[in-house]
PDB file of N, H, CA, C and O in Angstrom:
ATOM      1  N   UNK A   1     159.414-105.023 -17.145  1.00  0.00           N
ATOM      2  CA  UNK A   1     159.928-106.365 -17.029  1.00  0.00           C
ATOM      3  C   UNK A   1     160.526-106.523 -15.619  1.00  0.00           C
ATOM      4  O   UNK A   1     161.477-105.817 -15.282  1.00  0.00           O
ATOM      5  N   UNK A   2     160.000-107.415 -14.808  1.00  0.00           N
ATOM      6  H   UNK A   2     159.228-107.988 -15.082  1.00  0.00           H
ATOM      7  CA  UNK A   2     160.512-107.584 -13.444  1.00  0.00           C
ATOM      8  C   UNK A   2     161.899-108.208 -13.415  1.00  0.00           C
ATOM      9  O   UNK A   2     162.290-108.962 -14.306  1.00  0.00           O
ATOM     10  N   UNK A   3     162.619-107.869 -12.368  1.00  0.00           N
ATOM     11  H   UNK A   3     162.301-107.257 -11.644  1.00  0.00           H
ATOM     12  CA  UNK A   3     163.950-108.425 -12.154  1.00  0.00           C
ATOM     13  C   UNK A   3     163.790-109.833 -11.578  1.00  0.00           C
ATOM     14  O   UNK A   3     162.928-110.059 -10.730  1.00  0.00           O
ATOM     15  N   UNK A   4     164.613-110.776 -12.033  1.00  0.00           N
ATOM     16  H   UNK A   4     165.314-110.592 -12.722  1.00  0.00           H
ATOM     17  CA  UNK A   4     164.534-112.155 -11.554  1.00  0.00           C
ATOM     18  C   UNK A   4     164.781-112.204 -10.047  1.00  0.00           C
ATOM     19  O   UNK A   4     165.655-111.511  -9.526  1.00  0.00           O
ATOM     20  N   UNK A   5     163.999-113.035  -9.354  1.00  0.00           N
ATOM     21  H   UNK A   5     163.289-113.598  -9.777  1.00  0.00           H
ATOM     22  CA  UNK A   5     164.094-113.149  -7.895  1.00  0.00           C
ATOM     23  C   UNK A   5     165.476-113.613  -7.459  1.00  0.00           C
ATOM     24  O   UNK A   5     165.986-113.144  -6.442  1.00  0.00           O
ATOM     25  N   UNK A   6     166.087-114.515  -8.196  1.00  0.00           N
ATOM     26  H   UNK A   6     165.673-114.897  -9.023  1.00  0.00           H
ATOM     27  CA  UNK A   6     167.417-115.008  -7.821  1.00  0.00           C
ATOM     28  C   UNK A   6     168.470-113.902  -7.915  1.00  0.00           C
ATOM     29  O   UNK A   6     169.412-113.868  -7.124  1.00  0.00           O
ATOM     30  N   UNK A   7     168.308-113.012  -8.871  1.00  0.00           N
ATOM     31  H   UNK A   7     167.542-113.040  -9.514  1.00  0.00           H
ATOM     32  CA  UNK A   7     169.220-111.883  -9.004  1.00  0.00           C
ATOM     33  C   UNK A   7     168.985-110.876  -7.886  1.00  0.00           C
ATOM     34  O   UNK A   7     169.937-110.339  -7.318  1.00  0.00           O
ATOM     35  N   UNK A   8     167.742-110.626  -7.576  1.00  0.00           N
ATOM     36  H   UNK A   8     166.969-111.063  -8.037  1.00  0.00           H
ATOM     37  CA  UNK A   8     167.390-109.660  -6.534  1.00  0.00           C
ATOM     38  C   UNK A   8     167.932-110.078  -5.172  1.00  0.00           C
ATOM     39  O   UNK A   8     168.254-109.229  -4.341  1.00  0.00           O
ATOM     40  N   UNK A   9     168.033-111.391  -4.942  1.00  0.00           N
ATOM     41  H   UNK A   9     167.771-112.081  -5.617  1.00  0.00           H
ATOM     42  CA  UNK A   9     168.555-111.898  -3.662  1.00  0.00           C
ATOM     43  C   UNK A   9     170.011-111.528  -3.434  1.00  0.00           C
ATOM     44  O   UNK A   9     170.431-111.370  -2.287  1.00  0.00           O
ATOM     45  N   UNK A  10     170.793-111.387  -4.501  1.00  0.00           N
ATOM     46  H   UNK A  10     170.452-111.515  -5.432  1.00  0.00           H
ATOM     47  CA  UNK A  10     172.214-111.104  -4.334  1.00  0.00           C
ATOM     48  C   UNK A  10     172.572-109.636  -4.550  1.00  0.00           C
ATOM     49  O   UNK A  10     173.695-109.231  -4.248  1.00  0.00           O
ATOM     50  N   UNK A  11     171.648-108.836  -5.065  1.00  0.00           N
ATOM     51  H   UNK A  11     170.736-109.165  -5.310  1.00  0.00           H
ATOM     52  CA  UNK A  11     171.932-107.425  -5.289  1.00  0.00           C
ATOM     53  C   UNK A  11     171.823-106.637  -3.990  1.00  0.00           C
ATOM     54  O   UNK A  11     171.026-106.967  -3.112  1.00  0.00           O
ATOM     55  N   UNK A  12     172.638-105.590  -3.882  1.00  0.00           N
ATOM     56  H   UNK A  12     173.285-105.322  -4.596  1.00  0.00           H
ATOM     57  CA  UNK A  12     172.593-104.696  -2.730  1.00  0.00           C
ATOM     58  C   UNK A  12     172.855-103.279  -3.208  1.00  0.00           C
ATOM     59  O   UNK A  12     173.420-103.067  -4.281  1.00  0.00           O
ATOM     60  N   UNK A  13     172.445-102.327  -2.412  1.00  0.00           N
ATOM     61  H   UNK A  13     171.986-102.499  -1.540  1.00  0.00           H
ATOM     62  CA  UNK A  13     172.669-100.920  -2.727  1.00  0.00           C
ATOM     63  C   UNK A  13     174.176-100.651  -2.755  1.00  0.00           C
ATOM     64  O   UNK A  13     174.869-100.973  -1.790  1.00  0.00           O
ATOM     65  N   UNK A  14     174.699-100.069  -3.843  1.00  0.00           N
ATOM     66  H   UNK A  14     174.135 -99.808  -4.627  1.00  0.00           H
ATOM     67  CA  UNK A  14     176.128 -99.788  -3.904  1.00  0.00           C
ATOM     68  C   UNK A  14     176.564 -98.710  -2.906  1.00  0.00           C
ATOM     69  O   UNK A  14     177.739 -98.649  -2.545  1.00  0.00           O
ATOM     70  N   UNK A  15     175.647 -97.870  -2.463  1.00  0.00           N
ATOM     71  H   UNK A  15     174.692 -97.919  -2.757  1.00  0.00           H
ATOM     72  CA  UNK A  15     175.997 -96.783  -1.549  1.00  0.00           C
ATOM     73  C   UNK A  15     176.091 -97.249  -0.097  1.00  0.00           C
ATOM     74  O   UNK A  15     177.028 -96.875   0.608  1.00  0.00           O
ATOM     75  N   UNK A  16     175.120 -98.070   0.364  1.00  0.00           N
ATOM     76  H   UNK A  16     174.359 -98.373  -0.209  1.00  0.00           H
ATOM     77  CA  UNK A  16     175.088 -98.438   1.785  1.00  0.00           C
ATOM     78  C   UNK A  16     175.052 -99.950   2.020  1.00  0.00           C
ATOM     79  O   UNK A  16     175.114-100.392   3.167  1.00  0.00           O
ATOM     80  N   UNK A  17     174.956-100.738   0.968  1.00  0.00           N
ATOM     81  H   UNK A  17     174.906-100.379   0.036  1.00  0.00           H
ATOM     82  CA  UNK A  17     174.973-102.208   1.013  1.00  0.00           C
ATOM     83  C   UNK A  17     173.717-102.833   1.627  1.00  0.00           C
ATOM     84  O   UNK A  17     173.743-103.997   2.025  1.00  0.00           O
ATOM     85  N   UNK A  18     172.626-102.079   1.709  1.00  0.00           N
ATOM     86  H   UNK A  18     172.605-101.133   1.385  1.00  0.00           H
ATOM     87  CA  UNK A  18     171.345-102.601   2.194  1.00  0.00           C
ATOM     88  C   UNK A  18     170.649-103.355   1.061  1.00  0.00           C
ATOM     89  O   UNK A  18     170.968-103.137  -0.108  1.00  0.00           O
ATOM     90  N   UNK A  19     169.696-104.246   1.392  1.00  0.00           N
ATOM     91  H   UNK A  19     169.437-104.423   2.342  1.00  0.00           H
ATOM     92  CA  UNK A  19     168.926-104.938   0.346  1.00  0.00           C
ATOM     93  C   UNK A  19     168.101-103.948  -0.486  1.00  0.00           C
ATOM     94  O   UNK A  19     167.829-102.825  -0.063  1.00  0.00           O
ATOM     95  N   UNK A  20     167.719-104.399  -1.670  1.00  0.00           N
ATOM     96  H   UNK A  20     167.940-105.312  -2.013  1.00  0.00           H
ATOM     97  CA  UNK A  20     166.928-103.575  -2.574  1.00  0.00           C
ATOM     98  C   UNK A  20     165.515-104.133  -2.698  1.00  0.00           C
ATOM     99  O   UNK A  20     165.323-105.347  -2.770  1.00  0.00           O
ATOM    100  N   UNK A  21     164.524-103.234  -2.721  1.00  0.00           N
ATOM    101  H   UNK A  21     164.680-102.249  -2.663  1.00  0.00           H
ATOM    102  CA  UNK A  21     163.128-103.616  -2.920  1.00  0.00           C
ATOM    103  C   UNK A  21     162.804-103.505  -4.408  1.00  0.00           C
ATOM    104  O   UNK A  21     163.170-102.527  -5.061  1.00  0.00           O
ATOM    105  N   UNK A  22     162.121-104.509  -4.932  1.00  0.00           N
ATOM    106  H   UNK A  22     161.824-105.303  -4.401  1.00  0.00           H
ATOM    107  CA  UNK A  22     161.789-104.561  -6.360  1.00  0.00           C
ATOM    108  C   UNK A  22     160.543-103.733  -6.649  1.00  0.00           C
ATOM    109  O   UNK A  22     159.441-104.097  -6.239  1.00  0.00           O
ATOM    110  N   UNK A  23     160.718-102.634  -7.348  1.00  0.00           N
ATOM    111  H   UNK A  23     161.614-102.339  -7.681  1.00  0.00           H
ATOM    112  CA  UNK A  23     159.624-101.791  -7.814  1.00  0.00           C
ATOM    113  C   UNK A  23     159.658-101.726  -9.341  1.00  0.00           C
ATOM    114  O   UNK A  23     159.266-100.725  -9.940  1.00  0.00           O
ATOM    115  N   UNK A  24     160.136-102.816  -9.961  1.00  0.00           N
ATOM    116  H   UNK A  24     160.454-103.629  -9.474  1.00  0.00           H
ATOM    117  CA  UNK A  24     160.310-102.819 -11.411  1.00  0.00           C
ATOM    118  C   UNK A  24     158.996-102.924 -12.165  1.00  0.00           C
ATOM    119  O   UNK A  24     158.959-102.684 -13.372  1.00  0.00           O
ATOM    120  N   UNK A  25     157.920-103.278 -11.481  1.00  0.00           N
ATOM    121  H   UNK A  25     157.950-103.473 -10.500  1.00  0.00           H
ATOM    122  CA  UNK A  25     156.616-103.327 -12.131  1.00  0.00           C
ATOM    123  C   UNK A  25     155.960-101.945 -12.149  1.00  0.00           C
ATOM    124  O   UNK A  25     154.986-101.731 -12.872  1.00  0.00           O
ATOM    125  N   UNK A  26     156.488-101.011 -11.360  1.00  0.00           N
ATOM    126  H   UNK A  26     157.278-101.185 -10.773  1.00  0.00           H
ATOM    127  CA  UNK A  26     155.948 -99.654 -11.301  1.00  0.00           C
ATOM    128  C   UNK A  26     156.463 -98.835 -12.476  1.00  0.00           C
ATOM    129  O   UNK A  26     157.295 -99.294 -13.259  1.00  0.00           O
ATOM    130  N   UNK A  27     155.953 -97.622 -12.579  1.00  0.00           N
ATOM    131  H   UNK A  27     155.277 -97.250 -11.943  1.00  0.00           H
ATOM    132  CA  UNK A  27     156.439 -96.701 -13.599  1.00  0.00           C
ATOM    133  C   UNK A  27     156.957 -95.462 -12.899  1.00  0.00           C
ATOM    134  O   UNK A  27     156.139 -94.741 -12.327  1.00  0.00           O
ATOM    135  N   UNK A  28     158.216 -95.158 -12.894  1.00  0.00           N
ATOM    136  H   UNK A  28     158.880 -95.743 -13.359  1.00  0.00           H
ATOM    137  CA  UNK A  28     159.299 -95.841 -13.602  1.00  0.00           C
ATOM    138  C   UNK A  28     159.760 -97.091 -12.865  1.00  0.00           C
ATOM    139  O   UNK A  28     159.612 -97.201 -11.648  1.00  0.00           O
ATOM    140  N   UNK A  29     160.313 -98.018 -13.611  1.00  0.00           N
ATOM    141  H   UNK A  29     160.434 -97.928 -14.600  1.00  0.00           H
ATOM    142  CA  UNK A  29     160.826 -99.270 -13.029  1.00  0.00           C
ATOM    143  C   UNK A  29     162.090 -98.963 -12.246  1.00  0.00           C
ATOM    144  O   UNK A  29     163.036 -98.376 -12.771  1.00  0.00           O
ATOM    145  N   UNK A  30     162.094 -99.375 -10.959  1.00  0.00           N
ATOM    146  H   UNK A  30     161.325 -99.851 -10.532  1.00  0.00           H
ATOM    147  CA  UNK A  30     163.220 -99.055 -10.089  1.00  0.00           C
ATOM    148  C   UNK A  30     163.472-100.172  -9.081  1.00  0.00           C
ATOM    149  O   UNK A  30     162.596-100.991  -8.801  1.00  0.00           O
ATOM    150  N   UNK A  31     164.678-100.185  -8.549  1.00  0.00           N
ATOM    151  H   UNK A  31     165.389 -99.520  -8.777  1.00  0.00           H
ATOM    152  CA  UNK A  31     165.021-100.964  -7.373  1.00  0.00           C
ATOM    153  C   UNK A  31     165.320 -99.929  -6.294  1.00  0.00           C
ATOM    154  O   UNK A  31     166.176 -99.064  -6.479  1.00  0.00           O
ATOM    155  N   UNK A  32     164.617-100.018  -5.172  1.00  0.00           N
ATOM    156  H   UNK A  32     163.922-100.720  -5.021  1.00  0.00           H
ATOM    157  CA  UNK A  32     164.715 -98.996  -4.134  1.00  0.00           C
ATOM    158  C   UNK A  32     165.463 -99.559  -2.933  1.00  0.00           C
ATOM    159  O   UNK A  32     165.171-100.660  -2.465  1.00  0.00           O
ATOM    160  N   UNK A  33     166.421 -98.797  -2.447  1.00  0.00           N
ATOM    161  H   UNK A  33     166.657 -97.903  -2.828  1.00  0.00           H
ATOM    162  CA  UNK A  33     167.207 -99.187  -1.288  1.00  0.00           C
ATOM    163  C   UNK A  33     166.318 -99.201  -0.048  1.00  0.00           C
ATOM    164  O   UNK A  33     165.526 -98.282   0.163  1.00  0.00           O
ATOM    165  N   UNK A  34     166.450-100.246   0.771  1.00  0.00           N
ATOM    166  H   UNK A  34     167.093-100.992   0.600  1.00  0.00           H
ATOM    167  CA  UNK A  34     165.650-100.362   1.994  1.00  0.00           C
ATOM    168  C   UNK A  34     166.395 -99.836   3.208  1.00  0.00           C
ATOM    169  O   UNK A  34     165.877 -99.909   4.323  1.00  0.00           O
ATOM    170  N   UNK A  35     167.593 -99.309   3.020  1.00  0.00           N
ATOM    171  H   UNK A  35     168.013 -99.250   2.114  1.00  0.00           H
ATOM    172  CA  UNK A  35     168.368 -98.743   4.125  1.00  0.00           C
ATOM    173  C   UNK A  35     167.670 -97.530   4.713  1.00  0.00           C
ATOM    174  O   UNK A  35     167.075 -96.740   3.979  1.00  0.00           O
ATOM    175  N   UNK A  36     167.736 -97.375   6.030  1.00  0.00           N
ATOM    176  H   UNK A  36     168.219 -98.016   6.625  1.00  0.00           H
ATOM    177  CA  UNK A  36     167.007 -96.297   6.704  1.00  0.00           C
ATOM    178  C   UNK A  36     167.526 -94.913   6.343  1.00  0.00           C
ATOM    179  O   UNK A  36     166.736 -93.971   6.272  1.00  0.00           O
ATOM    180  N   UNK A  37     168.805 -94.760   6.116  1.00  0.00           N
ATOM    181  H   UNK A  37     169.446 -95.525   6.174  1.00  0.00           H
ATOM    182  CA  UNK A  37     169.335 -93.440   5.817  1.00  0.00           C
ATOM    183  C   UNK A  37     169.592 -93.186   4.352  1.00  0.00           C
ATOM    184  O   UNK A  37     170.001 -92.084   3.988  1.00  0.00           O
ATOM    185  N   UNK A  38     169.370 -94.156   3.506  1.00  0.00           N
ATOM    186  H   UNK A  38     169.038 -95.052   3.802  1.00  0.00           H
ATOM    187  CA  UNK A  38     169.737 -94.046   2.092  1.00  0.00           C
ATOM    188  C   UNK A  38     168.507 -93.780   1.221  1.00  0.00           C
ATOM    189  O   UNK A  38     168.216 -92.635   0.874  1.00  0.00           O
ATOM    190  N   UNK A  39     167.794 -94.849   0.873  1.00  0.00           N
ATOM    191  H   UNK A  39     168.030 -95.779   1.155  1.00  0.00           H
ATOM    192  CA  UNK A  39     166.566 -94.724   0.093  1.00  0.00           C
ATOM    193  C   UNK A  39     166.739 -94.412  -1.378  1.00  0.00           C
ATOM    194  O   UNK A  39     165.770 -94.037  -2.039  1.00  0.00           O
ATOM    195  N   UNK A  40     167.952 -94.556  -1.918  1.00  0.00           N
ATOM    196  H   UNK A  40     168.739 -94.861  -1.382  1.00  0.00           H
ATOM    197  CA  UNK A  40     168.159 -94.281  -3.337  1.00  0.00           C
ATOM    198  C   UNK A  40     167.343 -95.246  -4.195  1.00  0.00           C
ATOM    199  O   UNK A  40     167.149 -96.405  -3.829  1.00  0.00           O
ATOM    200  N   UNK A  41     166.870 -94.756  -5.335  1.00  0.00           N
ATOM    201  H   UNK A  41     167.027 -93.814  -5.632  1.00  0.00           H
ATOM    202  CA  UNK A  41     166.092 -95.569  -6.269  1.00  0.00           C
ATOM    203  C   UNK A  41     166.886 -95.702  -7.568  1.00  0.00           C
ATOM    204  O   UNK A  41     167.156 -94.716  -8.253  1.00  0.00           O
ATOM    205  N   UNK A  42     167.251 -96.942  -7.888  1.00  0.00           N
ATOM    206  H   UNK A  42     167.031 -97.743  -7.331  1.00  0.00           H
ATOM    207  CA  UNK A  42     168.067 -97.226  -9.061  1.00  0.00           C
ATOM    208  C   UNK A  42     167.167 -97.643 -10.226  1.00  0.00           C
ATOM    209  O   UNK A  42     166.279 -98.476 -10.048  1.00  0.00           O
ATOM    210  N   UNK A  43     167.388 -97.068 -11.429  1.00  0.00           N
ATOM    211  H   UNK A  43     168.109 -96.391 -11.574  1.00  0.00           H
ATOM    212  CA  UNK A  43     166.529 -97.398 -12.572  1.00  0.00           C
ATOM    213  C   UNK A  43     166.759 -98.820 -13.066  1.00  0.00           C
ATOM    214  O   UNK A  43     167.849 -99.375 -12.932  1.00  0.00           O
ATOM    215  N   UNK A  44     165.703 -99.397 -13.643  1.00  0.00           N
ATOM    216  H   UNK A  44     164.817 -98.946 -13.751  1.00  0.00           H
ATOM    217  CA  UNK A  44     165.786-100.687 -14.321  1.00  0.00           C
ATOM    218  C   UNK A  44     165.436-100.419 -15.776  1.00  0.00           C
ATOM    219  O   UNK A  44     164.316-100.018 -16.092  1.00  0.00           O
ATOM    220  N   UNK A  45     166.401-100.643 -16.655  1.00  0.00           N
ATOM    221  H   UNK A  45     167.311-100.968 -16.398  1.00  0.00           H
ATOM    222  CA  UNK A  45     166.211-100.376 -18.085  1.00  0.00           C
ATOM    223  C   UNK A  45     166.270-101.681 -18.861  1.00  0.00           C
ATOM    224  O   UNK A  45     167.275-102.391 -18.828  1.00  0.00           O
ATOM    225  N   UNK A  46     165.190-101.989 -19.556  1.00  0.00           N
ATOM    226  H   UNK A  46     164.374-101.413 -19.583  1.00  0.00           H
ATOM    227  CA  UNK A  46     165.088-103.235 -20.343  1.00  0.00           C
ATOM    228  C   UNK A  46     165.372-104.458 -19.483  1.00  0.00           C
ATOM    229  O   UNK A  46     166.000-105.411 -19.944  1.00  0.00           O
ATOM    230  N   UNK A  47     164.910-104.434 -18.229  1.00  0.00           N
ATOM    231  H   UNK A  47     164.400-103.659 -17.855  1.00  0.00           H
ATOM    232  CA  UNK A  47     165.082-105.560 -17.331  1.00  0.00           C
ATOM    233  C   UNK A  47     166.438-105.648 -16.667  1.00  0.00           C
ATOM    234  O   UNK A  47     166.717-106.604 -15.944  1.00  0.00           O
ATOM    235  N   UNK A  48     167.296-104.645 -16.909  1.00  0.00           N
ATOM    236  H   UNK A  48     167.069-103.868 -17.496  1.00  0.00           H
ATOM    237  CA  UNK A  48     168.648-104.644 -16.349  1.00  0.00           C
ATOM    238  C   UNK A  48     168.775-103.514 -15.325  1.00  0.00           C
ATOM    239  O   UNK A  48     168.598-102.347 -15.676  1.00  0.00           O
ATOM    240  N   UNK A  49     169.079-103.842 -14.064  1.00  0.00           N
ATOM    241  H   UNK A  49     169.223-104.790 -13.779  1.00  0.00           H
ATOM    242  CA  UNK A  49     169.264-102.803 -13.052  1.00  0.00           C
ATOM    243  C   UNK A  49     170.533-101.991 -13.325  1.00  0.00           C
ATOM    244  O   UNK A  49     171.591-102.550 -13.614  1.00  0.00           O
ATOM    245  N   UNK A  50     170.410-100.683 -13.231  1.00  0.00           N
ATOM    246  H   UNK A  50     169.550-100.229 -12.997  1.00  0.00           H
ATOM    247  CA  UNK A  50     171.551 -99.782 -13.396  1.00  0.00           C
ATOM    248  C   UNK A  50     171.959 -99.338 -11.994  1.00  0.00           C
ATOM    249  O   UNK A  50     171.413 -98.376 -11.453  1.00  0.00           O
ATOM    250  N   UNK A  51     172.920-100.044 -11.415  1.00  0.00           N
ATOM    251  H   UNK A  51     173.364-100.826 -11.854  1.00  0.00           H
ATOM    252  CA  UNK A  51     173.304 -99.808 -10.024  1.00  0.00           C
ATOM    253  C   UNK A  51     174.490 -98.851  -9.933  1.00  0.00           C
ATOM    254  O   UNK A  51     175.548 -99.192  -9.404  1.00  0.00           O
ATOM    255  N   UNK A  52     174.285 -97.655 -10.458  1.00  0.00           N
ATOM    256  H   UNK A  52     173.426 -97.379 -10.888  1.00  0.00           H
ATOM    257  CA  UNK A  52     175.274 -96.585 -10.386  1.00  0.00           C
ATOM    258  C   UNK A  52     174.691 -95.489  -9.515  1.00  0.00           C
ATOM    259  O   UNK A  52     173.573 -95.033  -9.757  1.00  0.00           O
ATOM    260  N   UNK A  53     175.436 -95.061  -8.503  1.00  0.00           N
ATOM    261  H   UNK A  53     176.344 -95.431  -8.306  1.00  0.00           H
ATOM    262  CA  UNK A  53     174.952 -94.025  -7.587  1.00  0.00           C
ATOM    263  C   UNK A  53     174.642 -92.742  -8.364  1.00  0.00           C
ATOM    264  O   UNK A  53     173.688 -92.039  -8.034  1.00  0.00           O
ATOM    265  N   UNK A  54     175.436 -92.431  -9.389  1.00  0.00           N
ATOM    266  H   UNK A  54     176.212 -93.002  -9.657  1.00  0.00           H
ATOM    267  CA  UNK A  54     175.199 -91.228 -10.184  1.00  0.00           C
ATOM    268  C   UNK A  54     173.889 -91.278 -10.958  1.00  0.00           C
ATOM    269  O   UNK A  54     173.332 -90.231 -11.286  1.00  0.00           O
ATOM    270  N   UNK A  55     173.385 -92.480 -11.259  1.00  0.00           N
ATOM    271  H   UNK A  55     173.838 -93.331 -10.993  1.00  0.00           H
ATOM    272  CA  UNK A  55     172.140 -92.654 -12.011  1.00  0.00           C
ATOM    273  C   UNK A  55     170.922 -92.766 -11.087  1.00  0.00           C
ATOM    274  O   UNK A  55     169.785 -92.715 -11.555  1.00  0.00           O
ATOM    275  N   UNK A  56     171.154 -92.917  -9.788  1.00  0.00           N
ATOM    276  H   UNK A  56     172.078 -92.958  -9.407  1.00  0.00           H
ATOM    277  CA  UNK A  56     170.053 -93.138  -8.840  1.00  0.00           C
ATOM    278  C   UNK A  56     169.283 -91.851  -8.574  1.00  0.00           C
ATOM    279  O   UNK A  56     169.824 -90.746  -8.613  1.00  0.00           O
ATOM    280  N   UNK A  57     167.985 -92.048  -8.299  1.00  0.00           N
ATOM    281  H   UNK A  57     167.546 -92.946  -8.267  1.00  0.00           H
ATOM    282  CA  UNK A  57     167.111 -90.935  -7.922  1.00  0.00           C
ATOM    283  C   UNK A  57     167.164 -90.808  -6.408  1.00  0.00           C
ATOM    284  O   UNK A  57     167.087 -91.802  -5.687  1.00  0.00           O
ATOM    285  N   UNK A  58     167.297 -89.564  -5.930  1.00  0.00           N
ATOM    286  H   UNK A  58     167.360 -88.756  -6.515  1.00  0.00           H
ATOM    287  CA  UNK A  58     167.343 -89.306  -4.496  1.00  0.00           C
ATOM    288  C   UNK A  58     165.948 -89.436  -3.917  1.00  0.00           C
ATOM    289  O   UNK A  58     164.966 -89.168  -4.609  1.00  0.00           O
ATOM    290  N   UNK A  59     165.839 -89.850  -2.637  1.00  0.00           N
ATOM    291  H   UNK A  59     166.636 -90.068  -2.074  1.00  0.00           H
ATOM    292  CA  UNK A  59     164.506 -89.965  -2.016  1.00  0.00           C
ATOM    293  C   UNK A  59     163.843 -88.609  -1.882  1.00  0.00           C
ATOM    294  O   UNK A  59     164.516 -87.590  -1.727  1.00  0.00           O
ATOM    295  N   UNK A  60     162.535 -88.600  -1.940  1.00  0.00           N
ATOM    296  H   UNK A  60     161.988 -89.427  -2.066  1.00  0.00           H
ATOM    297  CA  UNK A  60     161.781 -87.339  -1.853  1.00  0.00           C
ATOM    298  C   UNK A  60     161.728 -86.812  -0.441  1.00  0.00           C
ATOM    299  O   UNK A  60     161.133 -85.762  -0.196  1.00  0.00           O
TER     300      UNK A  60
END
């Protein structure tokens, strides 16, 4: 389930405050930080972004 565009416009990475890229149509559904030094991927569960740094996947 994709994240609403209006919500995505106001969300930011909690770690570095950079915008998030919507990868919620992928498997696994995620919002990925676009910051150059961060790159954390936050899970989207049942259409709800989980913006907790402890829950984020580290970049490969």
